[in-house]
C-alpha distance (Angstrom), angle and dihedral (degrees) to the residues before:
residue distance angle dihedral
M1 . . .
E2 3.77 . .
L3 3.81 116.5 .
P4 3.82 116.3 -140.6
F5 3.88 88.2 -134.2
Q6 3.75 136.9 -13.9
I7 3.79 126.8 -107.7
D8 3.89 127.5 -178.6
L9 3.69 112.7 -111.2
N10 3.69 98.4 155.6
G11 3.85 111.7 141.4
K12 3.88 91.5 22.0
V13 3.78 122.9 118.6
A14 3.87 117.2 -151.0
V15 3.69 132.2 -169.1
V16 3.65 119.5 -160.1
T17 3.87 117.7 -165.6
G18 3.69 113.3 -153.7
G19 3.78 86.5 21.0
G20 3.87 92.9 148.6
G21 3.69 91.6 68.9
V22 3.86 129.4 90.5
L23 3.81 99.9 -101.6
C24 3.82 101.6 34.8
G25 3.75 92.2 38.6
M26 3.89 85.9 60.0
M27 3.89 89.5 46.4
A28 3.91 88.0 53.3
K29 3.79 91.8 52.0
A30 3.70 91.2 47.9
L31 3.81 94.0 52.8
A32 3.86 91.9 46.5
K33 3.85 91.2 50.5
C34 3.81 86.3 55.4
G35 3.83 90.1 55.7
A36 3.77 103.3 -95.2
A37 3.83 119.9 138.3
V38 3.83 99.7 -125.8
A39 3.88 130.6 -153.4
V40 3.81 105.7 -157.5
A41 3.85 100.1 -153.7
D42 3.74 121.8 -169.7
L43 3.89 141.5 143.8
K44 3.79 86.8 -121.9
V45 3.73 100.8 63.8
E46 3.79 93.9 -172.5
A47 3.86 91.4 56.9
A48 3.87 87.8 49.6
Q49 3.78 92.9 48.0
A50 3.77 91.6 50.1
V51 3.97 88.1 57.9
A52 3.81 92.8 43.4
D53 3.85 89.8 51.3
E54 3.73 91.3 51.1
I55 3.82 89.8 52.2
T56 3.75 93.5 48.5
A57 3.79 94.2 45.4
A58 3.84 87.6 54.2
G59 3.88 91.0 52.5
G60 3.76 100.8 -96.8
K61 3.77 130.7 118.9
A62 3.77 120.6 -110.5
I63 3.72 143.1 142.3
A64 3.87 131.9 -160.5
V65 3.82 114.6 -123.0
G66 3.78 121.6 -170.0
C67 3.73 114.8 -146.9
N68 3.77 147.3 142.0
A69 3.77 114.7 -120.4
L70 3.82 90.7 -152.5
E71 3.67 98.5 52.7
I72 3.83 117.3 73.4
E73 3.78 95.4 -161.1
S74 3.84 91.1 55.2
L75 3.77 90.2 47.1
E76 3.78 93.0 48.6
A77 3.79 89.8 49.7
A78 3.76 88.8 50.5
N79 3.80 89.7 52.7
A80 3.66 92.7 52.8
E81 3.78 90.7 52.1
V82 3.75 92.4 49.1
E83 3.84 91.8 48.9
A84 3.84 90.9 47.8
K85 3.83 94.3 48.0
L86 3.78 104.3 31.7
G87 3.74 110.8 7.7
P88 3.84 136.5 -105.0
V89 3.85 114.1 -25.9
S90 3.78 116.6 -106.5
I91 3.77 101.0 167.5
L92 3.90 126.0 43.9
I93 3.78 124.3 -170.0
N94 3.76 107.5 -168.4
G95 3.85 100.0 -156.6
A96 3.66 106.3 146.3
G97 3.73 113.6 114.6
G98 3.82 145.6 106.2
N99 3.81 148.4 152.6
H100 3.82 137.1 -90.4
P101 3.76 130.5 -145.6
K102 3.89 92.0 -132.7
G103 3.90 88.1 63.8
T104 3.84 91.8 51.3
T105 3.75 132.6 86.6
S106 3.73 123.4 -138.8
M107 3.73 98.0 -134.3
E108 3.84 133.6 40.4
Y109 3.80 92.8 -131.9
L110 3.78 134.9 36.8
D111 3.74 115.1 -114.0
P112 3.90 105.0 -165.0
D113 3.86 88.8 -151.1
D114 3.73 88.1 65.5
L115 3.86 89.3 66.3
L116 3.86 89.5 66.0
K117 3.72 95.4 54.4
E118 3.79 116.8 102.3
N119 3.88 126.1 -142.2
R120 3.68 89.2 12.4
D121 3.78 118.0 -177.0
F122 3.76 98.4 -150.4
I123 3.73 135.5 73.6
T124 3.84 121.6 -112.8
F125 3.78 124.2 -173.3
Y126 3.81 88.0 -98.6
D127 3.94 89.4 57.5
L128 3.74 96.6 53.1
D129 3.87 109.4 131.3
P130 3.81 115.4 -122.9
K131 3.77 88.8 -147.3
G132 3.71 93.2 52.2
I133 3.81 90.4 49.6
E134 3.86 90.3 46.2
F135 3.80 88.3 50.2
V136 3.84 92.5 54.3
F137 3.85 95.9 46.9
N138 3.80 91.1 44.9
L139 3.79 92.3 50.9
N140 3.76 95.5 47.7
F141 3.69 105.5 30.1
L142 3.77 104.2 27.8
G143 3.84 86.8 36.3
T144 3.63 86.0 63.1
L145 3.82 101.8 38.3
L146 3.87 96.8 47.3
P147 3.82 97.1 49.3
T148 3.79 87.4 49.3
Q149 3.79 89.5 55.2
A150 3.88 92.0 47.8
F151 3.69 102.1 42.6
T152 3.88 108.4 36.4
K153 3.85 108.5 50.5
K154 3.85 89.2 97.0
M155 3.87 87.2 49.2
A156 3.93 88.1 55.9
L157 3.85 91.2 46.8
N158 3.76 92.0 49.4
R159 3.81 91.6 42.1
S160 3.69 93.6 -130.8
G161 3.92 137.5 90.9
V162 3.62 151.1 104.1
I163 3.74 130.4 -118.6
L164 3.92 120.2 -169.6
N165 3.73 114.8 -171.9
I166 3.88 121.9 -165.4
S167 3.74 110.2 -132.3
S168 3.83 121.6 165.1
M169 3.75 145.2 -124.3
N170 3.84 84.8 -106.7
A171 3.71 86.3 71.9
F172 3.73 91.0 64.2
R173 3.76 100.6 32.5
P174 3.77 112.5 18.5
L175 3.85 112.8 -139.6
T176 3.74 124.1 -133.3
K177 3.79 118.4 -98.4
I178 3.81 97.9 21.8
P179 3.74 111.3 77.0
A180 3.75 95.9 150.4
Y181 3.78 95.2 52.9
S182 3.77 93.0 44.9
G183 3.82 92.3 49.6
A184 3.77 93.4 46.9
K185 3.71 94.0 52.5
A186 3.80 91.6 45.3
A187 3.84 83.8 57.0
V188 3.95 89.7 51.3
S189 3.81 86.9 55.1
N190 3.75 94.2 49.4
F191 3.80 91.2 46.5
T192 3.66 89.7 51.0
Q193 3.79 89.8 59.1
W194 3.87 91.5 44.0
M195 3.79 93.5 51.4
A196 3.72 92.5 47.4
V197 3.66 89.8 59.4
H198 3.76 95.1 39.7
M199 3.80 93.5 50.5
A200 3.75 98.5 39.6
K201 3.85 95.7 100.6
A202 3.76 90.9 46.8
G203 3.82 90.4 60.5
I204 3.82 93.4 -114.3
R205 3.87 117.7 136.4
V206 3.78 117.8 -151.3
N207 3.70 125.7 -168.2
A208 3.83 138.6 146.5
I209 3.93 139.9 -139.3
A210 3.89 114.9 -141.5
P211 3.77 105.3 -157.4
G212 3.65 120.2 -152.9
F213 3.74 117.6 -149.7
F214 3.83 121.6 -27.8
V215 3.72 126.2 163.8
T216 3.86 106.2 -118.1
D217 3.80 136.4 160.9
Q218 3.83 90.3 -93.2
N219 3.77 98.2 54.5
R220 3.86 105.2 26.2
A221 3.83 95.0 102.0
L222 3.93 88.9 50.8
L223 3.82 92.5 49.4
C224 3.76 104.8 33.7
N225 3.89 132.8 45.3
P226 3.87 115.4 -136.3
D227 3.79 89.4 -94.8
G228 3.75 91.9 55.2
S229 3.76 96.9 -106.8
P230 3.97 120.1 131.5
T231 3.84 119.4 -90.8
P232 3.77 119.1 -130.6
R233 3.83 89.1 -97.1
S234 3.77 90.7 47.2
E235 3.85 88.5 55.3
K236 3.83 90.6 50.9
I237 3.84 90.9 52.2
L238 3.65 94.3 49.6
G239 3.75 93.3 43.7
H240 3.79 87.4 58.8
S241 3.79 94.5 45.7
P242 3.84 108.7 87.3
M243 3.76 91.0 -154.6
G244 3.89 88.2 55.8
R245 3.81 99.1 -140.6
Y246 3.75 142.8 78.7
G247 3.75 118.5 -101.8
D248 3.68 124.9 -101.3
P249 3.81 116.3 -131.1
E250 3.88 87.6 -115.9
D251 3.75 87.3 62.5
L252 3.93 90.0 73.7
L253 3.79 93.4 55.3
G254 3.82 101.5 82.1
A255 3.85 92.1 55.2
L256 3.82 89.6 42.3
L257 3.74 96.3 51.8
W258 3.92 91.0 42.1
L259 3.74 93.9 51.9
V260 3.82 97.4 44.2
S261 3.81 93.9 48.9
D262 3.71 115.2 92.3
A263 3.82 90.8 -163.0
A264 3.93 92.2 54.3
A265 3.85 101.4 33.8
G266 3.86 104.0 18.9
F267 3.90 90.6 132.4
V268 3.76 93.8 39.5
T269 3.97 117.8 100.7
G270 3.67 133.7 136.7
V271 3.68 99.3 32.4
V272 3.91 128.4 126.6
V273 3.84 106.8 -152.1
P274 3.95 116.1 -155.1
V275 3.75 116.7 -142.9
D276 3.75 97.2 -176.3
G277 3.86 113.2 126.4
G278 3.75 89.2 -108.0
F279 3.98 96.8 -55.9
S280 3.86 92.5 131.8
A281 3.78 90.5 50.7
Y282 3.88 99.1 52.0
S283 3.82 121.3 87.3
G284 3.80 95.2 -164.5
V285 3.77 93.7 -105.1
């Protein structure tokens, strides 16, 4: 992995929730390469361990920490483990998140005639499951708020720290079919601004990255056919992305390193930075 530029994170301890995934795993490796001791936190401990092992094999310092981003007791136990093994947390990357089929419609547009069909095997707006919507909001919004409570108290007491949330392009331009995910990520962006104000006097900067479209383990089947060719939805996304491609995980690293660096972004707080190949700027015509 080549970094776009180098920053000095020696002496810093970073926690990356969702760190076992493709994008946040890349972020964890980048932070370690800049000298931070990294706790790769994930519900899937084996995925977190694989990232931590890769970091240590490259000469960095990392541990894997299993935790549930929706359970404060689990998060507090994880924070205690991180403090015991690495020291107090000074950088938090809130990367846990995702979508759920029960918060997703089958079609982009509502056809009223569909409401008259019996035994339908598709989901209209009126069929959305409140439990599925609740799951998506909890995972993305509470999965950002609760880790912030658990991992940043020492930052506040030390009057220094950085929080970086992971929003989404859906917060800027809601995609069809996924109302719960789009709304939940909009909540993350709003919470980022709220936290930036709330934590300003405590010396904690709070920002977010809003990735555009990246192929990950979660969305691969939605964007790619089994033979690797783009699905119809994928063709729409690329057709509305001026740069005409999906992002590579490394494309997030410039924004990541800029925002976590006090030297580079010491007067930056409360911003949500799109990394989207121009998707949010394109009107479609």
